[in-house]
C-alpha positions in Angstrom: 0.0 0.0 0.0 1.4 3.4 -0.9 1.6 6.3 1.5 -1.4 7.8 -0.1 -3.4 4.6 0.4 -6.8 3.8 -0.8 -9.8 5.6 0.5 -11.8 3.6 3.0 -15.4 2.8 2.6 -16.2 3.0 6.2 -19.0 5.6 7.0 -18.0 9.0 8.0 -19.9 9.1 11.3 -18.2 6.2 13.0 -17.3 6.4 16.7 -13.7 6.0 15.8 -13.7 9.1 13.6 -15.9 11.3 15.8 -13.9 10.5 19.0 -10.6 10.9 17.2 -11.7 14.4 16.0 -12.7 15.4 19.5 -9.4 14.3 20.9 -7.1 15.6 18.2 -5.7 18.4 20.4 -5.0 15.9 23.2 -2.2 13.6 22.1 -2.0 11.3 25.1 -5.7 10.8 25.2 -6.0 10.2 21.5 -3.1 7.7 21.6 -4.8 5.9 24.5 -8.1 5.8 22.6 -6.6 4.5 19.4 -4.6 1.9 21.2 -7.8 0.6 22.8 -9.5 0.6 19.4 -6.7 -1.3 17.9 -6.9 -4.0 20.5 -10.6 -4.2 20.2 -10.3 -4.8 16.4 -7.8 -7.5 17.1 -10.1 -9.2 19.6 -13.1 -8.8 17.3 -11.3 -10.4 14.4 -10.3 -13.3 16.6 -13.8 -13.7 17.9 -15.2 -13.8 14.4 -12.7 -16.4 13.3 -13.1 -18.6 16.4 -16.9 -18.3 17.0 -20.2 -18.2 15.1 -21.3 -14.6 14.3 -24.2 -14.8 16.7 -22.1 -16.0 19.7 -23.4 -14.3 22.8 -21.5 -11.4 24.3 -21.1 -13.4 27.5 -18.4 -15.7 26.1 -15.1 -15.6 28.0 -13.3 -14.1 25.0 -15.7 -11.3 24.7 -15.6 -10.6 28.4 -11.8 -10.3 28.3 -12.1 -7.8 25.5 -14.7 -5.9 27.4 -12.5 -5.7 30.5 -9.5 -4.5 28.4 -11.6 -1.8 26.7 -13.0 -0.6 30.0 -9.6 -0.6 31.7 -8.1 1.5 29.0 -11.1 3.9 28.9 -10.7 4.4 32.7 -7.2 5.9 32.0 -8.9 8.8 30.2 -10.1 11.7 32.2 -13.8 12.9 32.1 -12.4 16.1 30.5 -10.9 14.2 27.6 -13.6 11.6 27.2 -16.8 13.0 28.7 -19.0 10.4 26.9 -17.2 7.1 27.1 -18.3 4.8 24.3 -20.0 1.6 25.6 -18.2 -1.6 24.9 -21.3 -3.0 23.1 -21.3 0.0 20.7 -17.6 -0.4 20.0 -17.8 -4.2 19.6 -20.5 -3.7 16.9 -18.5 -0.9 15.2 -15.4 -3.0 15.2 -17.1 -5.7 13.1 -18.5 -3.1 10.7 -15.0 -1.6 10.4 -13.5 -5.1 9.5 -16.3 -5.8 7.0 -16.1 -2.4 5.3 -12.5 -3.0 4.3 -13.2 -6.5 2.8 -16.7 -5.7 1.6 -18.1 -8.7 3.5 -21.6 -9.4 4.5 -22.5 -9.1 8.2 -22.3 -12.8 8.9 -18.9 -13.8 7.7 -15.2 -13.4 8.4 -13.5 -16.4 6.9 -10.0 -17.3 8.0 -8.4 -16.0 4.9 -9.9 -12.5 5.7 -8.8 -12.8 9.3 -5.3 -13.6 8.1 -5.4 -10.7 5.6 -6.3 -8.3 8.4 -4.1 -9.7 11.2 -1.0 -11.2 9.7 -0.3 -9.3 6.4 2.3 -6.5 6.5 2.3 -3.8 4.0 4.7 -1.0 3.2 3.4 2.3 4.5 5.3 5.6 4.5 8.5 3.6 4.0 8.1 1.0 6.7 6.3 -2.3 7.0 3.3 -2.2 9.2 0.5 -4.6 10.2 -2.4 -4.2 7.8 -4.8 -3.6 10.7 -2.7 -0.7 11.8 -2.7 0.8 8.3 -6.5 0.4 8.0 -6.9 2.5 11.1 -4.4 5.2 9.8 -6.1 5.3 6.4 -9.6 5.5 8.0 -8.5 8.6 10.0 -6.5 10.2 7.2 -9.7 10.3 5.1 -10.9 13.1 7.5 -9.4 16.5 6.8 -9.2 17.4 10.5 -7.1 14.3 11.2 -4.9 13.9 8.2 -2.0 16.1 9.4 -2.1 14.5 12.9 -1.8 11.1 11.4 1.0 12.2 9.1 2.9 13.7 12.1 2.3 10.6 14.1 3.7 8.3 11.5 6.7 10.6 10.8 7.6 10.3 14.5 7.6 6.5 14.5 11.0 4.9 14.8 12.4 3.0 11.8 14.8 0.1 11.9 17.7 0.0 9.4 19.3 -3.4 9.4 23.0 -3.0 9.8 26.1 -5.2 9.3 27.4 -7.1 12.3 29.7 -4.3 13.7 31.1 -7.0 16.0 34.4 -5.0 16.5 32.4 -1.9 17.3 30.5 -3.8 20.0 33.8 -4.9 21.5 35.4 -1.4 21.4 32.3 0.1 23.1 32.5 -2.4 26.0 34.3 -1.0 29.0 37.4 -3.1 29.7 36.7 -3.1 33.4 33.2 -4.7 32.9 33.8 -7.5 30.3 30.3 -9.0 30.6 28.4 -5.8 29.6 26.5 -5.7 26.3 26.9 -2.2 24.9 23.5 -1.9 23.4 21.8 -3.3 26.5 23.8 -0.9 28.6 22.8 2.1 26.5 19.1 1.1 26.6 19.0 0.5 30.4 20.8 3.9 31.0 18.1 5.7 28.9 15.2 3.8 30.5 16.4 3.2 34.0 13.6 5.0 35.8 10.9 3.1 33.9 10.6 -0.4 35.3 8.3 -1.7 32.6 10.5 -0.4 29.9 13.6 -2.1 31.4 11.6 -5.3 31.6 10.8 -5.2 27.9 14.4 -4.5 27.0 15.8 -7.2 29.2 13.3 -9.7 27.9 14.4 -9.0 24.3 18.1 -9.4 25.2 17.2 -12.5 27.1 15.8 -14.0 24.0 18.9 -13.0 22.1 21.1 -14.8 24.7 18.9 -17.9 24.5 19.1 -18.0 20.7 22.9 -17.7 20.9 23.1 -20.4 23.5 20.9 -22.7 21.5 22.9 -22.0 18.4 26.2 -23.1 20.2 24.4 -26.1 21.6 23.2 -27.2 18.2 26.6 -26.5 16.7 28.4 -28.4 19.5 30.2 -25.2 20.5 31.6 -24.6 17.0 30.7 -21.3 15.2 29.6 -22.0 11.7 29.0 -18.7 9.8 26.4 -20.0 7.4 24.1 -21.0 10.2 24.1 -17.7 12.0 21.8 -15.8 9.6 18.8 -18.3 9.9 19.1 -18.3 13.6 19.1 -14.5 13.9 16.2 -13.9 11.4 13.3 -14.8 13.9 14.8 -12.2 16.3 15.0 -9.7 13.5 11.3 -10.3 12.8 10.5 -9.8 16.5 12.5 -6.6 16.6 10.7 -5.2 13.5 7.4 -6.1 15.0 8.1 -4.4 18.3 9.2 -1.2 16.5 6.5 -0.9 13.9 3.4 -1.6 16.0 2.5 1.9 17.3 -0.8 0.7 18.9 0.7 -2.3 20.7 1.6 -2.1 24.4 5.2 -1.0 23.9 5.6 2.8 24.4 7.2 5.0 21.8 10.3 5.8 23.9 11.0 2.1 24.4 10.6 1.3 20.7 13.0 4.1 19.9 15.6 2.4 22.0 14.8 -1.0 20.5 15.3 0.4 17.0 19.0 1.1 17.9 19.8 -2.5 18.9 22.4 -4.1 16.6 21.3 -7.7 16.8 23.9 -9.1 14.5 26.8 -7.5 16.3 25.5 -8.4 19.7 24.8 -12.0 18.6 28.4 -12.4 17.5 29.7 -10.7 20.6 27.8 -13.3 22.7 29.3 -16.1 20.6 32.8 -14.6 21.0 32.5 -14.4 24.7 31.2 -17.9 25.0 33.9 -19.5 22.9 37.0 -18.0 24.5 39.5 -20.7 25.5 38.5 -20.4 29.2 34.8 -20.9 28.5 35.4 -23.7 25.9 37.0 -25.8 28.7 33.4 -26.5 29.9 31.1 -29.0 28.2 28.2 -27.7 26.1 25.4 -27.7 28.7 27.6 -25.8 31.2 28.5 -23.4 28.4 24.8 -22.8 27.8 24.2 -21.8 31.5 27.5 -19.9 31.6 26.2 -17.6 28.9 23.2 -16.7 31.1 25.4 -16.2 34.1 27.6 -13.8 32.0 24.5 -12.0 30.7 23.0 -11.5 34.2 26.3 -10.4 35.7 26.8 -7.9 32.9 23.3 -6.6 33.4 23.9 -6.2 37.1 27.1 -4.3 36.4 25.1 -2.0 34.1 22.5 -1.5 36.8 25.3 -0.5 39.3 26.8 1.9 36.8 23.4 3.6 36.1 22.0 3.5 39.7 19.0 1.2 38.9 19.9 -2.0 40.8 16.5 -2.3 42.4 14.6 -2.0 39.0 17.0 -4.6 37.4 16.7 -7.0 40.3 12.9 -6.9 40.1 13.1 -7.6 36.4 15.5 -10.6 37.0 12.9 -11.9 39.5 10.2 -11.7 36.9 12.2 -13.7 34.4 13.5 -16.1 37.1 17.1 -15.2 36.3 18.0 -13.8 39.7 19.6 -17.1 40.7 22.5 -16.4 38.3 23.6 -13.6 40.6 24.5 -16.0 43.4 
């Protein structure tokens, strides 16, 4: 889909459009409302795929969607949202929204259309985005009062430029006094150290990176084989792109901006380099596997000490059940 996009066929007087217009001067409130609408669309699409159209609103899935909608609406002040849309109204509108973009009748949402909405990614303003996100953007851009706001919103979104390994740069940026520190993790924790949830997201991503590197060495019997590195990293690259390019998901902009700066390829090779030093290679492969997590946790703790956020990092390690590696 081009930046200009196709005009949507949704009616002009939807709750989405009217509420977005009323909140256009209140960025935080509008972002909160749109994020809630995005999740409602996701839940409605899943509901239509998994259940008959006339499934009662008392199903567990629908109740979970209702609770999430109401919880998000409660974050808005009466001044910003004096007339909170009811869940039932939004649930019905979400189905009309999905149907309007596929020109479906009111009693069908076959799996191929669910897949088209939920899983397809399209190029939009130079980046890949979920189609469901693009549909929301295009629906709002069709309204003159909202077009510039949407354009500015998209322009502010972080973009990820895949880079070469930069393994040597990763080593150079590592302080010699703290050999276990991962430079990109250190930078992100320093920037986000006062935000416990943000630190948790960052540590979780790097934990997945360490696990992938450990599994790679396990599968390769401790031998680095260059041709196998790319396929192992690619799923992480996909995860990173998804984290960055989902503006209505539950990862705040300032966290996604830090994630966009992570050099996965360089960090992955740095982890392999650390694990395959002569001293570490004296251990058998299972011990090497756990040793990589010990080094990761010790390096993270060193980062926390440097940036005065030990308490936040220890709480995150407890959440991921990694605190035992500090002992």
